[in-house]
N, C-alpha and C positions, 0 to 999 in steps of 0.2 A: 698749291702750297698755302697753309693757313698763315695769316697774318696776326702778329700779336700786338696789342695796345696796352699801355698803362693806365692804372687809374689815377685819378687826381688824388694828391695827399691830403692829409689833415692839416688845416691852417696852423700857423706858428703859435696863434693865440691860444688854441686849444692845448698844444704841447707845453707851452709856457705855464698854463694852469695846472697841468699834469707835473710838471718839475716842481713847482711851488709844494704841492701835496707831497711828493716825495720826499723833499728837504725837511718838511714838518714832520713826517714820519720818522725820519733818519734821527732829527732832534729830540722827539719824543723817546725813541729807544734808548739814545745815549742817556737821557737824563733819568729815564726810569731803570736803566740796565736791565731792562726786558728786551731782549734781542729777537725774540719770536715776533714782535711787533713790526719788523722788516719784511715779513713774509708777504704783504700786499704789493711790494713793489714789483714782485714776479709779474703781475697781470699787465702794468703799462708795457713792460719790456716785450712780453709775449705779443700783445696788440701791436706793438711797433714792428716786430717781427713779421707778423701776418700781414699788415699792410705793405711793406716793403716786398714780400713774395707776390701778391696779388696781381693778376694781369688778365686780360680780356683776350679770348682768341676767336677770330672769325674764321671758320672752316671754309673750305671751297665749296661746299654745297649750301652755304648760306647759314649753316647753324652757328649758334655764338656759346660760346664756353666762357663760364666766370671761373677762373682758378684762383684759389686762395692758399695761403701758406699751411696753417693749421686747421682751418675752419672748414676743409672740404671743399667741393667744388659743385657748380651748378651747370647742366647741360641743357640748352635750350634747343632741342630738337623740333623741325617744323616751325620756323618763326613766321608769324603772319601779319605781325604789325610792329613797327618800331616809332615810338613817339619820344619826340624832343621838348622838354619843358621849357617854357621860357618866362616863368615866374621869377620874381625878383631875387628870392633867396634859393630857388630850385634852378636856377640858370645852368645849364650845363646838363642837367639830370636826364638820363636816358630811361625810358621803359620799354622793354622788349617784351612783348606778347607772343606766347608760343602755345603749343598744343595742350600743354599740362598747367599753364598758368602764366605769370609774368616775373621778371626780374628787373631791379633798378640799380643804376651804377652811374658814376661819373667818370667818363673816359678823359684822359688828359688831352687828347687830340680829338676834339669833338667833330669837326668837319672831315678829317681824315678816316674817322670811323665810320661816319655816315656815308661817306663816298664809297668805301670799300665794302659795306654792306649792301649798298644799293648795286653795286656792280655784281656781286656774287648770289644776291638773291632779289632780282628785279619783281618777283611775283608778290612780295611783302608790300603793305602799304606804309608809306611814310608821312607823318603828320608832325605838326608843330602846335602845342598847345600853351 
């Protein structure tokens, strides 16, 4: 049975900046009475919905799928190496190398993800950098 993990969410500070920009756009549209200026508000809403629907799926055969809401999915078949970054601002970042390339993501439950991936794909190498 495949197990699903959630991605780490965008920090509150970033969303606070987005909210300030949205308020500025609303005030600008109300002052100029040009309501087409409200169209850029759609993009942060779509990004938030995409982030809320994103998830990581570890299959029984060790393959890792990164499913997103609107921006498609990445299926990592033949995982050969999983690298956990320990840098100061990259803490928690996982890089999965597979037969066609690599993907990066930040799982919410980092230790649980690595433990489950090791359990279902013991042939891959697991490193910390």
